[in-house]
C-alpha positions in Angstrom: 84.2 98.6 106.8 85.5 95.4 108.5 83.0 94.5 111.7 85.2 94.2 114.7 83.9 95.7 117.8 86.0 98.0 119.3 87.4 99.2 116.0 91.1 98.9 115.7 94.6 99.6 117.7 95.8 101.1 114.3 94.6 102.2 111.0 97.4 102.4 108.1 96.2 104.7 105.3 97.7 103.3 102.0 97.5 99.6 100.9 100.9 100.2 98.7 104.3 98.7 99.8 104.7 100.4 103.1 101.5 100.2 104.5 101.3 96.5 104.2 104.6 96.0 105.3 103.7 97.8 108.4 100.5 95.5 108.6 102.5 92.7 108.5 105.0 94.1 111.2 102.2 95.1 113.6 100.4 91.1 112.8 103.1 89.5 113.7 103.4 91.1 117.2 99.4 90.4 117.2 98.5 94.2 117.2 95.4 94.5 115.3 95.2 97.2 112.2 92.8 97.9 109.4 94.7 98.5 105.8 92.6 101.3 104.3 93.0 102.5 100.3 91.2 104.7 98.4 91.6 102.3 95.5 92.9 99.1 95.2 96.1 97.1 96.5 99.4 99.0 95.1 96.8 102.1 94.0 95.9 100.2 91.0 99.4 100.6 89.8 100.3 98.1 87.0 101.1 94.7 88.6 103.4 92.8 85.9 106.4 95.2 86.1 109.0 94.5 88.9 110.9 97.0 91.0 114.5 97.3 92.1 116.0 96.1 95.4 119.2 99.0 95.7 121.5 97.4 98.1 123.6 100.8 96.9 122.3 104.3 96.3 123.9 107.7 95.8 122.5 109.2 99.0 124.2 110.0 102.6 126.0 107.4 104.4 123.8 107.0 106.5 120.9 106.5 104.3 122.5 104.0 101.7 123.4 101.8 105.5 119.5 101.7 105.6 119.1 100.3 102.1 121.5 97.6 102.3 119.9 96.4 105.5 116.5 96.5 103.8 118.1 94.6 100.5 119.6 92.2 102.9 116.0 91.3 104.7 114.1 89.9 101.3 115.7 86.5 101.4 114.6 85.7 104.5 111.0 87.8 103.9 110.4 85.3 100.9 110.7 82.6 102.7 108.3 83.9 105.0 105.5 85.1 102.8 105.8 83.0 100.0 107.2 83.4 96.5 107.6 87.0 95.6 109.9 86.5 92.4 112.9 88.0 94.4 116.1 87.5 92.4 119.5 88.8 93.5 121.3 89.3 90.3 123.9 92.3 91.6 123.4 95.6 90.2 125.9 98.2 88.0 125.5 102.0 87.5 127.5 102.5 84.2 129.1 105.3 83.5 129.4 106.9 79.7 131.0 110.2 80.8 133.7 111.6 82.9 131.4 113.2 85.0 129.9 110.0 85.8 133.1 108.2 86.7 133.6 110.7 89.1 130.8 110.4 90.8 130.8 106.8 90.8 133.7 106.8 92.5 132.7 109.0 95.0 129.6 106.6 95.9 132.7 103.5 96.0 134.3 105.3 98.4 131.4 106.6 100.6 130.6 102.7 100.7 133.5 101.4 101.4 133.7 103.5 104.5 131.4 101.9 105.7 132.6 98.6 105.0 129.8 98.1 102.2 130.3 95.8 99.7 130.6 98.2 96.6 133.0 98.3 94.0 134.2 100.2 90.9 134.9 98.3 87.7 137.0 99.1 84.9 135.8 99.4 81.2 136.9 95.7 80.7 135.2 94.3 84.1 132.0 96.4 83.4 131.5 94.6 79.8 132.7 91.0 80.9 130.1 91.2 84.1 127.5 92.7 81.6 128.3 92.1 77.5 125.5 94.2 76.7 126.8 97.5 77.8 127.7 99.9 75.2 131.6 99.5 74.3 131.5 103.3 75.0 131.3 102.2 78.9 134.3 103.7 80.9 133.5 101.7 83.9 130.5 100.9 86.6 129.8 101.1 90.1 128.9 97.3 91.2 127.0 96.1 94.1 126.5 92.5 94.6 123.5 92.8 96.6 121.1 94.5 94.3 118.5 92.5 92.7 114.6 92.8 91.9 111.2 91.7 93.3 107.7 92.0 92.0 105.9 94.6 94.4 102.7 93.8 93.9 102.8 90.0 94.5 104.9 91.2 97.1 102.1 93.6 98.7 99.6 90.6 98.2 101.4 88.4 100.2 102.3 90.9 102.9 98.3 91.6 103.2 97.4 88.0 102.9 99.6 86.7 105.8 98.6 90.0 108.2 94.7 89.3 107.3 95.3 85.6 108.2 97.0 87.0 111.6 93.7 88.8 112.1 94.5 92.7 110.0 91.7 94.1 108.3 91.6 95.2 104.6 89.5 97.9 102.9 89.9 98.5 99.3 87.9 101.2 97.2 87.3 103.8 100.0 87.6 106.7 97.5 87.7 109.2 100.0 89.1 109.8 103.7 87.4 111.9 106.4 89.3 111.7 109.4 88.3 113.3 113.2 89.4 112.9 116.7 87.0 110.5 118.4 87.0 108.7 121.6 90.5 108.9 122.7 91.6 108.1 118.8 90.2 108.7 115.4 87.0 107.8 113.7 87.5 107.0 109.9 84.8 107.7 107.7 85.0 106.2 103.7 82.6 106.0 101.2 82.9 101.9 102.4 81.6 102.9 106.0 83.6 104.3 109.1 85.7 102.7 111.8 86.9 103.4 114.9 91.0 103.4 115.5 93.3 104.0 118.5 96.0 105.3 116.6 96.6 106.3 112.9 99.4 105.5 110.3 99.9 107.9 107.1 101.8 105.3 104.9 102.6 107.5 101.9 103.2 110.7 101.0 99.7 111.4 99.3 98.3 109.5 102.9 100.2 112.9 104.6 99.4 115.3 102.4 95.0 114.5 102.6 94.8 113.2 106.3 97.3 115.1 107.6 95.7 118.5 106.1 92.8 117.3 108.1 94.4 116.4 111.2 96.2 120.1 110.8 99.6 118.4 110.3 102.0 119.5 107.4 105.0 117.9 106.9 107.1 119.2 103.6 106.8 117.5 100.5 108.1 117.7 97.0 106.6 116.3 93.7 108.5 113.4 91.8 107.4 113.0 88.5 108.3 109.3 87.3 108.3 107.9 84.0 108.5 104.3 83.0 108.7 102.5 79.8 108.2 98.7 79.3 109.3 96.6 76.3 107.8 93.6 74.8 109.3 90.1 75.7 113.1 89.8 74.7 115.5 87.1 74.7 117.8 87.3 77.5 119.8 90.8 77.7 120.8 92.1 80.9 122.5 90.0 83.7 122.3 93.2 86.1 120.1 95.2 87.6 120.9 98.7 86.0 120.6 102.3 87.4 118.0 102.9 84.7 116.9 99.6 83.2 116.4 96.1 84.5 114.9 93.3 82.5 112.0 91.2 84.1 112.1 87.6 84.3 109.6 87.2 81.7 111.8 88.9 79.2 110.2 92.7 79.2 113.2 95.6 80.2 111.9 98.1 82.2 113.4 101.9 81.6 112.6 104.4 84.2 113.6 107.8 85.1 112.6 110.6 87.4 111.9 113.7 86.2 113.0 115.8 89.4 111.0 118.2 91.3 107.8 118.9 89.2 104.2 120.8 89.7 102.6 119.3 86.5 100.7 116.5 86.3 101.4 112.8 85.6 100.8 112.6 81.8 103.9 111.9 79.3 104.8 113.1 75.8 106.4 111.6 73.1 109.3 114.0 73.6 109.8 112.5 76.9 109.1 109.0 76.0 112.0 109.4 73.3 114.6 111.0 75.2 114.1 108.4 77.9 114.5 105.3 75.3 117.5 107.0 73.6 119.6 107.2 77.3 118.4 103.7 77.5 119.9 102.8 73.9 123.0 104.8 75.0 123.9 102.8 77.6 122.4 99.5 76.0 122.7 99.6 72.3 120.7 96.0 71.9 117.5 97.3 73.7 116.7 99.3 70.7 115.5 95.9 69.1 112.8 95.6 71.6 109.7 97.3 70.8 107.9 100.0 73.8 104.4 98.6 74.4 103.7 100.8 77.5 104.6 103.9 78.7 103.6 104.7 82.5 104.1 107.9 84.7 102.7 109.3 87.9 103.9 111.9 90.5 105.1 110.6 94.0 105.0 112.8 97.4 108.4 112.3 99.0 109.7 114.3 101.7 111.7 117.7 101.0 115.2 117.7 102.3 115.4 114.2 103.4 115.0 110.5 101.6 112.7 109.0 104.4 110.5 110.3 107.3 109.7 107.2 109.9 108.0 108.7 113.1 105.4 110.1 115.1 104.1 113.7 114.0 101.4 114.4 116.5 99.7 112.3 119.5 98.6 109.0 117.9 100.0 110.0 114.5 102.4 108.2 112.7 103.8 109.1 109.1 106.1 106.6 106.7 107.2 108.0 103.6 110.5 106.6 101.6 111.8 107.4 98.4 113.0 103.6 98.1 110.2 102.3 99.4 110.4 98.6 98.2 114.3 98.0 99.2 113.1 100.2 103.0 109.9 98.3 103.3 110.8 95.6 105.7 112.9 97.7 108.2 110.1 100.7 107.8 107.4 98.2 109.1 109.5 97.2 112.2 110.1 100.3 112.7 106.9 101.5 112.9 105.8 98.4 114.8 108.2 99.3 117.4 107.2 102.4 117.6 103.4 101.7 118.0 104.4 98.5 120.3 107.0 100.5 122.6 106.4 104.0 122.2 110.0 104.6 120.6 111.5 104.0 117.5 114.8 101.5 117.0 118.1 102.6 117.7 119.5 105.2 115.2 116.2 105.9 113.5 115.4 109.0 115.4 117.4 110.4 112.7 114.3 110.1 110.2 111.6 111.3 112.7 109.7 113.8 111.4 108.9 115.8 114.6 112.4 115.7 115.8 113.8 119.1 115.2 117.6 118.2 115.8 117.6 115.0 114.0 119.9 115.8 110.7 119.2 113.2 107.8 123.5 114.0 106.6 124.4 115.3 103.1 121.0 116.8 102.2 119.0 120.2 102.8 117.8 120.9 106.8 115.3 117.9 107.5 111.8 118.9 107.3 110.1 119.0 110.3 106.2 118.2 110.9 104.1 121.3 112.2 100.4 122.1 113.1 98.3 124.4 111.6 94.3 124.9 112.7 92.4 121.7 111.5 90.3 122.2 108.5 86.5 123.5 108.9 85.4 121.2 106.6 85.9 117.5 105.7 88.6 116.2 103.8 88.3 116.1 100.0 89.0 113.1 97.3 92.5 113.0 96.4 93.9 115.1 93.7 93.6 118.9 94.4 96.4 121.2 95.3 98.8 119.2 98.0 97.5 116.0 97.5 99.4 115.4 93.9 97.3 114.3 90.7 98.2 110.3 91.3 98.8 109.0 88.2 99.8 106.8 90.4 103.7 105.8 91.4 102.8 106.7 95.2 105.8 106.3 97.3 103.7 103.9 99.2 102.9 101.6 96.3 105.5 101.3 94.3 109.2 101.9 93.7 
């Protein structure tokens, strides 16, 4: 553990995108924090895959507006911490069926009601903007503020800047055993132990693993994510599509959420073929590119809402987001405000897991953090029931 007499003000479990953004926001306020992760930076996920920055999402109005605000932070953030391969190319969500047209029209209406610059493109407009789309396209939702970023370069720059401002970083902890001690928490890992006054659980897996030890239960759901990466291809896509985009280096990335699942992170040839066929139906010329990598993982996300940020018990905070990359700058600032001034920024009460009156919008009833008796034995290494097989596209480390 870092040698810091008296320990740290805040311990952050998770060196993913949210954990690093929180460390950076705290460091700017000169609040001493230490980031701990069971593996490496970003959860050891591949560092060659870019991630979308979604300024428009098919979600309740309040959350959609938050994503737009998060996306708008990236140009300034890149100026602050250095290049992170951020590119604002605009986003398209193509519609190939009448049902998709109806759904896209509703997304446009919701965003227009909030004054957000999202509009519907006719078939001709969509093909003019994105010639690689299938001629069968019926139209598309267009957002000029969508983009992409290298999330692992972003994480590293956030952490390196935080460390220059006095934050600590401990990787390859392997496991966490956390217990209340001395008005704060003692964190024991394979790398040693350290004392922190407060604790931030900056991923769904952190909430499940460490929260269990502290007797905190936050309802979570398991989302299985599959990503295909092609070899380098000549320029093909001009925009970030709903489920595909082209990296600056030429590779095409195709992603899909398989939905709620109890299965592990493995991927079958049938699933790979189905996802590839779906991509070819939208962008026929992507069939010319050869898939060279397939990556699968399980994310733990809040049940009933896309975002949880707030206090789950005295001295313990949680931060878990479906669009973690897009929202990272805002989530970092929200947690820093809560730590520094004991309150969330205005409007963030909606996402507070400890507030039974908060309502996230058009989704299921919001999950509320509850307490259970603390386990009588120390926590175990992740991967068991509730921790999720980390294969690992974690909400705190990848998009």
